[in-house]
C-alpha positions as CSV (number, residue, x, y, z in Angstrom):
1,X,34.1,-78.6,-56.5
2,X,32.8,-76.7,-59.5
3,X,31.2,-74.2,-57.1
4,X,34.5,-73.5,-55.4
5,X,36.8,-73.6,-58.5
6,X,34.7,-73.3,-61.6
7,X,35.9,-75.1,-64.6
8,X,39.6,-75.0,-63.7
9,X,40.3,-78.6,-63.6
10,X,42.4,-81.0,-65.7
11,X,42.1,-84.8,-65.8
12,X,45.5,-86.4,-65.5
13,X,46.2,-90.2,-65.7
14,X,47.3,-91.6,-62.4
15,X,50.8,-92.6,-63.5
16,X,51.5,-89.1,-65.0
17,X,50.3,-87.4,-61.9
18,X,52.7,-89.5,-59.7
19,X,55.5,-88.8,-62.1
20,X,54.7,-85.0,-61.9
21,X,54.4,-85.1,-58.1
22,X,57.8,-86.9,-57.9
23,X,59.5,-84.3,-60.2
24,X,58.1,-81.3,-58.5
25,X,59.0,-82.7,-55.0
26,X,62.7,-82.6,-56.1
27,X,62.5,-78.8,-56.3
28,X,59.8,-77.7,-53.9
29,X,58.2,-78.7,-50.6
30,X,55.1,-80.7,-51.2
31,X,52.2,-80.9,-48.7
32,X,49.9,-83.8,-48.8
33,X,46.6,-83.6,-46.9
34,X,44.6,-86.7,-46.3
35,X,40.9,-87.0,-45.3
36,X,38.7,-89.8,-44.1
37,X,36.8,-89.8,-47.3
38,X,36.5,-93.5,-48.6
39,X,34.9,-93.0,-51.9
40,X,37.1,-94.8,-54.6
41,X,38.8,-92.8,-57.3
42,X,38.2,-89.3,-55.8
43,X,41.7,-88.0,-55.4
44,X,41.9,-84.2,-55.8
45,X,45.3,-82.6,-56.3
46,X,45.8,-78.8,-56.3
47,X,48.8,-77.3,-58.0
48,X,49.4,-73.8,-56.8
49,X,50.6,-71.5,-59.5
50,X,51.6,-67.7,-59.5
51,X,50.0,-65.3,-61.9
52,X,53.1,-63.5,-62.7
53,X,55.3,-66.4,-63.8
54,X,53.8,-68.7,-66.5
55,X,55.1,-71.6,-68.5
56,X,56.2,-69.4,-71.3
57,X,58.4,-67.3,-68.9
58,X,59.8,-70.4,-67.4
59,X,60.7,-71.8,-70.7
60,X,62.4,-68.6,-71.8
61,X,64.4,-68.6,-68.6
62,X,65.4,-72.3,-69.0
63,X,66.4,-71.6,-72.5
64,X,68.5,-68.6,-71.5
65,X,70.2,-70.7,-68.8
66,X,70.9,-73.5,-71.3
67,X,72.4,-71.1,-73.8
68,X,74.5,-69.5,-71.1
69,X,76.2,-72.9,-70.2
70,X,77.2,-73.4,-73.8
């Protein structure tokens, strides 16, 4: 994995990961791929992100929308 993706990884507790997956699936289509790998505790999740829209821009948009509704 490190060869493919370098150090771009984050460890997230299982419950938090499931909550994030649940929240994201309300807004976007989610694709789940399963393999026949049977090694315990080896789940790998990929969250695709675009380079032109980051969390700062998203928060600014959400704030503007919230202010507009007032």
